[in-house]
N, CA and C atoms as a LAMMPS dump frame, in Angstrom:
ITEM: TIMESTEP
0
ITEM: NUMBER OF ATOMS
255
ITEM: BOX BOUNDS ff ff ff
-5.0000000000000000e+02 5.0000000000000000e+02
-5.0000000000000000e+02 5.0000000000000000e+02
-5.0000000000000000e+02 5.0000000000000000e+02
ITEM: ATOMS id mol type element x y z
1 1 1 N 74.915 193.836 396.448
2 1 2 C 74.817 192.429 396.122
3 1 3 C 73.555 192.209 395.3
4 2 1 N 73.716 191.588 394.18
5 2 2 C 72.625 191.434 393.228
6 2 3 C 71.601 190.384 393.656
7 3 1 N 71.998 189.446 394.487
8 3 2 C 71.116 188.35 394.868
9 3 3 C 70.023 188.772 395.85
10 4 1 N 70.294 189.749 396.708
11 4 2 C 69.309 190.168 397.715
12 4 3 C 68.006 190.674 397.092
13 5 1 N 68.051 191.595 396.109
14 5 2 C 66.781 192.022 395.498
15 5 3 C 66.069 190.878 394.776
16 6 1 N 66.851 190 394.137
17 6 2 C 66.262 188.857 393.447
18 6 3 C 65.582 187.928 394.444
19 7 1 N 66.223 187.691 395.577
20 7 2 C 65.654 186.816 396.596
21 7 3 C 64.362 187.401 397.161
22 8 1 N 64.349 188.701 397.4
23 8 2 C 63.147 189.359 397.917
24 8 3 C 62.008 189.269 396.912
25 9 1 N 62.307 189.575 395.661
26 9 2 C 61.299 189.497 394.607
27 9 3 C 60.786 188.07 394.451
28 10 1 N 61.7 187.116 394.48
29 10 2 C 61.315 185.714 394.334
30 10 3 C 60.425 185.265 395.482
31 11 1 N 60.768 185.682 396.681
32 11 2 C 59.965 185.299 397.841
33 11 3 C 58.548 185.833 397.721
34 12 1 N 58.407 187.092 397.329
35 12 2 C 57.073 187.682 397.183
36 12 3 C 56.289 187.001 396.075
37 13 1 N 56.955 186.721 394.961
38 13 2 C 56.281 186.051 393.849
39 13 3 C 55.864 184.644 394.248
40 14 1 N 56.751 183.947 394.931
41 14 2 C 56.446 182.586 395.342
42 14 3 C 55.323 182.551 396.373
43 15 1 N 55.334 183.488 397.298
44 15 2 C 54.303 183.514 398.335
45 15 3 C 52.913 183.659 397.725
46 16 1 N 52.77 184.546 396.751
47 16 2 C 51.459 184.72 396.129
48 16 3 C 51.094 183.52 395.269
49 17 1 N 52.079 182.936 394.59
50 17 2 C 51.823 181.77 393.753
51 17 3 C 51.459 180.564 394.6
52 18 1 N 52.165 180.38 395.698
53 18 2 C 51.886 179.246 396.582
54 18 3 C 50.494 179.365 397.168
55 19 1 N 50.082 180.552 397.577
56 19 2 C 48.743 180.744 398.128
57 19 3 C 47.686 180.392 397.099
58 20 1 N 47.885 180.836 395.877
59 20 2 C 46.928 180.532 394.813
60 20 3 C 46.922 179.042 394.516
61 21 1 N 48.086 178.422 394.479
62 21 2 C 48.176 177 394.185
63 21 3 C 47.507 176.175 395.269
64 22 1 N 47.697 176.515 396.532
65 22 2 C 47.107 175.751 397.618
66 22 3 C 45.592 175.841 397.605
67 23 1 N 45.043 176.977 397.209
68 23 2 C 43.592 177.095 397.179
69 23 3 C 42.989 176.342 395.998
70 24 1 N 43.762 176.169 394.92
71 24 2 C 43.265 175.456 393.752
72 24 3 C 43.461 173.957 393.902
73 25 1 N 44.642 173.545 394.396
74 25 2 C 44.97 172.129 394.431
75 25 3 C 45.721 171.817 395.712
76 26 1 N 45.016 171.445 396.751
77 26 2 C 45.664 171.203 398.036
78 26 3 C 46.452 169.904 398.044
79 27 1 N 46.239 169.028 397.093
80 27 2 C 46.982 167.771 397.024
81 27 3 C 48.01 167.81 395.918
82 28 1 N 48.74 168.893 395.804
83 28 2 C 49.707 169.063 394.722
84 28 3 C 50.808 168.018 394.788
85 29 1 N 51.257 167.595 393.611
86 29 2 C 52.376 166.666 393.531
87 29 3 C 53.666 167.453 393.492
88 30 1 N 54.78 166.759 393.318
89 30 2 C 56.069 167.444 393.328
90 30 3 C 56.19 168.44 392.183
91 31 1 N 55.413 168.313 391.142
92 31 2 C 55.458 169.252 390.04
93 31 3 C 54.286 170.204 390.064
94 32 1 N 53.797 170.559 391.218
95 32 2 C 52.563 171.304 391.378
96 32 3 C 52.529 172.695 390.81
97 33 1 N 53.665 173.378 390.646
98 33 2 C 53.626 174.776 390.232
99 33 3 C 54.244 174.996 388.85
100 34 1 N 54.078 174.073 387.959
101 34 2 C 54.551 174.192 386.582
102 34 3 C 56.068 174.201 386.434
103 35 1 N 56.823 174.191 387.518
104 35 2 C 58.268 174.195 387.41
105 35 3 C 58.852 172.81 387.566
106 36 1 N 58.034 171.842 387.906
107 36 2 C 58.545 170.524 388.203
108 36 3 C 59.108 170.494 389.607
109 37 1 N 59.819 169.438 389.914
110 37 2 C 60.427 169.342 391.238
111 37 3 C 61.833 169.918 391.198
112 38 1 N 62.399 170.124 392.368
113 38 2 C 63.758 170.64 392.441
114 38 3 C 64.727 169.65 391.802
115 39 1 N 64.49 168.365 391.973
116 39 2 C 65.344 167.345 391.363
117 39 3 C 65.32 167.461 389.841
118 40 1 N 64.148 167.726 389.269
119 40 2 C 64.037 167.906 387.818
120 40 3 C 64.861 169.099 387.353
121 41 1 N 64.779 170.199 388.102
122 41 2 C 65.505 171.413 387.727
123 41 3 C 67.015 171.22 387.836
124 42 1 N 67.466 170.561 388.896
125 42 2 C 68.903 170.297 389.052
126 42 3 C 69.382 169.388 387.924
127 43 1 N 68.567 168.404 387.555
128 43 2 C 68.925 167.508 386.456
129 43 3 C 69.025 168.257 385.126
130 44 1 N 68.273 169.354 384.988
131 44 2 C 68.313 170.166 383.767
132 44 3 C 69.455 171.173 383.783
133 45 1 N 70.258 171.192 384.847
134 45 2 C 71.416 172.068 384.899
135 45 3 C 71.245 173.334 385.712
136 46 1 N 70.14 173.475 386.426
137 46 2 C 69.944 174.649 387.279
138 46 3 C 70.838 174.528 388.508
139 47 1 N 71.397 175.649 388.951
140 47 2 C 72.279 175.673 390.114
141 47 3 C 71.576 176.333 391.291
142 48 1 N 71.799 175.797 392.481
143 48 2 C 71.255 176.394 393.7
144 48 3 C 72.065 177.639 394.012
145 49 1 N 71.38 178.78 394.128
146 49 2 C 72.051 180.052 394.404
147 49 3 C 71.857 180.514 395.837
148 50 1 N 70.732 180.161 396.462
149 50 2 C 70.466 180.594 397.835
150 50 3 C 69.369 179.721 398.433
151 51 1 N 69.315 179.708 399.761
152 51 2 C 68.248 179.019 400.49
153 51 3 C 67.866 179.884 401.682
154 52 1 N 66.558 179.984 401.929
155 52 2 C 66.045 180.841 402.997
156 52 3 C 65.037 180.046 403.82
157 53 1 N 65.152 180.127 405.135
158 53 2 C 64.171 179.482 406.01
159 53 3 C 62.894 180.317 406.008
160 54 1 N 61.75 179.642 405.892
161 54 2 C 60.451 180.305 405.91
162 54 3 C 59.57 179.542 406.898
163 55 1 N 59.728 179.868 408.17
164 55 2 C 59.007 179.121 409.199
165 55 3 C 59.578 177.722 409.296
166 56 1 N 58.739 176.715 409.075
167 56 2 C 59.203 175.327 409.126
168 56 3 C 59.611 174.809 407.757
169 57 1 N 59.519 175.637 406.742
170 57 2 C 59.864 175.237 405.373
171 57 3 C 61.063 176.026 404.88
172 58 1 N 61.647 175.553 403.795
173 58 2 C 62.762 176.254 403.165
174 58 3 C 62.397 176.635 401.746
175 59 1 N 62.844 177.818 401.331
176 59 2 C 62.713 178.268 399.955
177 59 3 C 64.115 178.218 399.358
178 60 1 N 64.262 177.535 398.229
179 60 2 C 65.554 177.402 397.563
180 60 3 C 65.446 178.083 396.207
181 61 1 N 66.435 178.924 395.888
182 61 2 C 66.456 179.655 394.629
183 61 3 C 67.466 179.01 393.692
184 62 1 N 67.01 178.712 392.47
185 62 2 C 67.864 178.082 391.471
186 62 3 C 67.937 178.966 390.236
187 63 1 N 69.073 178.908 389.538
188 63 2 C 69.245 179.741 388.351
189 63 3 C 70.056 179 387.295
190 64 1 N 69.694 179.242 386.037
191 64 2 C 70.447 178.748 384.883
192 64 3 C 70.316 179.813 383.809
193 65 1 N 71.442 180.387 383.414
194 65 2 C 71.468 181.475 382.44
195 65 3 C 70.538 182.603 382.905
196 66 1 N 69.518 182.942 382.126
197 66 2 C 68.603 184.033 382.482
198 66 3 C 67.298 183.531 383.098
199 67 1 N 67.216 182.25 383.384
200 67 2 C 66.008 181.656 383.94
201 67 3 C 66.212 181.333 385.421
202 68 1 N 65.212 181.638 386.254
203 68 2 C 65.327 181.386 387.691
204 68 3 C 64.036 180.776 388.234
205 69 1 N 64.187 179.925 389.228
206 69 2 C 63.066 179.267 389.891
207 69 3 C 63.209 179.395 391.397
208 70 1 N 62.093 179.378 392.083
209 70 2 C 62.067 179.289 393.539
210 70 3 C 61.325 178.002 393.879
211 71 1 N 61.912 177.208 394.759
212 71 2 C 61.305 175.941 395.167
213 71 3 C 61.046 175.963 396.662
214 72 1 N 59.862 175.538 397.04
215 72 2 C 59.503 175.445 398.452
216 72 3 C 59.49 173.975 398.838
217 73 1 N 60.232 173.639 399.891
218 73 2 C 60.206 172.281 400.404
219 73 3 C 58.998 172.128 401.305
220 74 1 N 58.068 171.282 400.893
221 74 2 C 56.878 170.998 401.675
222 74 3 C 57.213 169.922 402.705
223 75 1 N 57.984 168.943 402.289
224 75 2 C 58.487 167.889 403.171
225 75 3 C 59.86 167.488 402.643
226 76 1 N 60.463 166.504 403.259
227 76 2 C 61.797 166.084 402.83
228 76 3 C 61.781 165.567 401.394
229 77 1 N 60.705 164.931 400.984
230 77 2 C 60.65 164.326 399.656
231 77 3 C 59.771 165.089 398.667
232 78 1 N 59.178 166.189 399.08
233 78 2 C 58.23 166.897 398.215
234 78 3 C 58.595 168.373 398.123
235 79 1 N 58.741 168.865 396.898
236 79 2 C 59.021 170.288 396.693
237 79 3 C 58.1 170.821 395.608
238 80 1 N 57.831 172.118 395.684
239 80 2 C 57.018 172.794 394.662
240 80 3 C 57.859 173.931 394.117
241 81 1 N 57.938 174.027 392.802
242 81 2 C 58.783 175.043 392.18
243 81 3 C 57.971 175.889 391.212
244 82 1 N 58.361 177.142 391.112
245 82 2 C 57.719 178.055 390.182
246 82 3 C 58.725 179.017 389.601
247 83 1 N 58.527 179.381 388.348
248 83 2 C 59.409 180.331 387.682
249 83 3 C 59.228 181.71 388.299
250 84 1 N 60.33 182.437 388.459
251 84 2 C 60.242 183.783 389.029
252 84 3 C 60.616 184.849 388.011
253 85 1 N 60.739 184.468 386.759
254 85 2 C 60.984 185.468 385.717
255 85 3 C 60.358 185.041 384.415
């Protein structure tokens, strides 16, 4: 299955990016990681491919053509997204 390696890679990339982002800007907005919010990405035509529970948060993977993003739900109304390729 092609999605499992992508999900693992995305999780590792997101984990390091999120740690760096939190240390730089602890009051990040919904577009905190240069990817915009998940709503912005869905509006641009990105499709949800997978979702993974990460403790009390969820990581959602989105893809459109050759571009992919991972979004972390910080709260019900706030998400942080970053490109994984």
